[in-house]
C-alpha positions as a Markdown table, in Angstrom:
| # | Residue | x | y | z |
|---|---|---|---|---|
| 1 | Unk | -8.0 | -1.8 | -10.1 |
| 2 | Unk | -6.7 | 0.6 | -7.4 |
| 3 | Unk | -10.2 | 1.6 | -6.1 |
| 4 | Unk | -10.8 | -2.2 | -5.5 |
| 5 | Unk | -7.6 | -2.4 | -3.4 |
| 6 | Unk | -8.6 | 0.6 | -1.4 |
| 7 | Unk | -12.1 | -0.8 | -0.8 |
| 8 | Unk | -10.6 | -4.1 | 0.4 |
| 9 | Unk | -8.2 | -2.3 | 2.6 |
| 10 | Unk | -11.0 | -0.3 | 4.1 |
| 11 | Unk | -13.1 | -3.4 | 4.7 |
| 12 | Unk | -10.2 | -5.2 | 6.5 |
| 13 | Unk | -9.1 | -2.3 | 8.7 |
| 14 | Unk | -11.5 | -2.5 | 11.6 |
| 15 | Unk | -14.6 | -2.0 | 9.4 |
| 16 | Unk | -13.9 | 1.7 | 8.9 |
| 17 | Unk | -13.0 | 4.0 | 6.1 |
| 18 | Unk | -9.2 | 4.1 | 6.3 |
| 19 | Unk | -8.4 | 5.3 | 2.8 |
| 20 | Unk | -10.2 | 7.6 | 0.4 |
| 21 | Unk | -11.5 | 5.5 | -2.5 |
| 22 | Unk | -11.8 | 7.3 | -5.9 |
| 23 | Unk | -10.8 | 6.7 | -9.5 |
| 24 | Unk | -8.7 | 9.9 | -9.5 |
| 25 | Unk | -4.9 | 9.3 | -9.8 |
| 26 | Unk | -3.0 | 10.8 | -6.8 |
| 27 | Unk | -5.6 | 10.1 | -4.2 |
| 28 | Unk | -3.5 | 7.8 | -2.1 |
| 29 | Unk | -0.6 | 9.6 | -0.4 |
| 30 | Unk | 0.0 | 7.9 | 2.9 |
| 31 | Unk | 0.8 | 4.2 | 3.3 |
| 32 | Unk | -2.1 | 2.3 | 4.8 |
| 33 | Unk | -0.9 | -1.0 | 6.4 |
| 34 | Unk | -2.9 | -4.0 | 7.5 |
| 35 | Unk | -1.6 | -6.9 | 9.5 |
| 36 | Unk | -3.2 | -10.3 | 8.8 |
| 37 | Unk | -2.7 | -13.8 | 10.0 |
| 38 | Unk | -3.3 | -16.3 | 7.2 |
| 39 | Unk | -3.1 | -19.9 | 8.4 |
| 40 | Unk | -0.5 | -18.9 | 11.1 |
| 41 | Unk | 1.6 | -16.9 | 8.6 |
| 42 | Unk | 1.8 | -13.2 | 9.4 |
| 43 | Unk | 1.1 | -11.1 | 6.3 |
| 44 | Unk | 1.5 | -7.3 | 6.0 |
| 45 | Unk | -0.6 | -5.6 | 3.3 |
| 46 | Unk | 0.4 | -2.1 | 2.4 |
| 47 | Unk | -1.7 | 0.2 | 0.1 |
| 48 | Unk | 0.6 | 2.9 | -1.2 |
| 49 | Unk | 0.6 | 5.7 | -3.7 |
| 50 | Unk | 0.9 | 4.6 | -7.3 |
| 51 | Unk | 4.3 | 5.0 | -8.9 |
| 52 | Unk | 4.0 | 7.7 | -11.5 |
| 53 | Unk | 5.4 | 11.1 | -12.5 |
| 54 | Unk | 3.6 | 14.1 | -11.0 |
| 55 | Unk | 4.1 | 17.8 | -10.4 |
| 56 | Unk | 2.1 | 17.8 | -7.1 |
| 57 | Unk | 4.6 | 18.2 | -4.3 |
| 58 | Unk | 2.5 | 16.4 | -1.7 |
| 59 | Unk | 1.9 | 13.5 | -4.0 |
| 60 | Unk | 5.6 | 13.3 | -4.7 |
| 61 | Unk | 6.2 | 12.6 | -1.0 |
| 62 | Unk | 3.7 | 9.7 | -1.1 |
| 63 | Unk | 5.3 | 8.3 | -4.2 |
| 64 | Unk | 8.8 | 8.4 | -2.5 |
| 65 | Unk | 7.4 | 6.6 | 0.5 |
| 66 | Unk | 5.9 | 4.0 | -1.8 |
| 67 | Unk | 9.3 | 3.5 | -3.5 |
| 68 | Unk | 11.0 | 3.0 | -0.1 |
| 69 | Unk | 8.3 | 0.5 | 0.9 |
| 70 | Unk | 8.9 | -1.4 | -2.3 |
| 71 | Unk | 12.7 | -1.6 | -1.7 |
| 72 | Unk | 12.0 | -2.8 | 1.9 |
| 73 | Unk | 9.6 | -5.4 | 0.7 |
| 74 | Unk | 12.1 | -6.7 | -1.9 |
| 75 | Unk | 14.8 | -7.0 | 0.8 |
| 76 | Unk | 12.5 | -8.7 | 3.2 |
| 77 | Unk | 11.2 | -11.1 | 0.6 |
| 78 | Unk | 14.8 | -12.2 | -0.2 |
| 79 | Unk | 15.6 | -12.6 | 3.5 |
| 80 | Unk | 12.5 | -14.8 | 4.0 |
| 81 | Unk | 12.9 | -16.6 | 0.6 |
| 82 | Unk | 9.5 | -15.5 | -0.7 |
| 83 | Unk | 9.4 | -15.9 | -4.5 |
| 84 | Unk | 8.3 | -12.8 | -6.4 |
């Protein structure tokens, strides 16, 4: 499923390769964000590292950033009354 999300993110981000797409766990480390306008509603799509245990120090940084993005999303969704 993750490679599909990466492929869609790449397609939407200015028609360029924005994220490395593989089936290998730990490939995504940076947050790749995409702003969309869907029927006048601003939408932010964020592709992040998967949440898992790892011993890779660099991957741990990406996972921590993903966790922080999830907390922020949950706060914003409550503020904007978006059902989860």
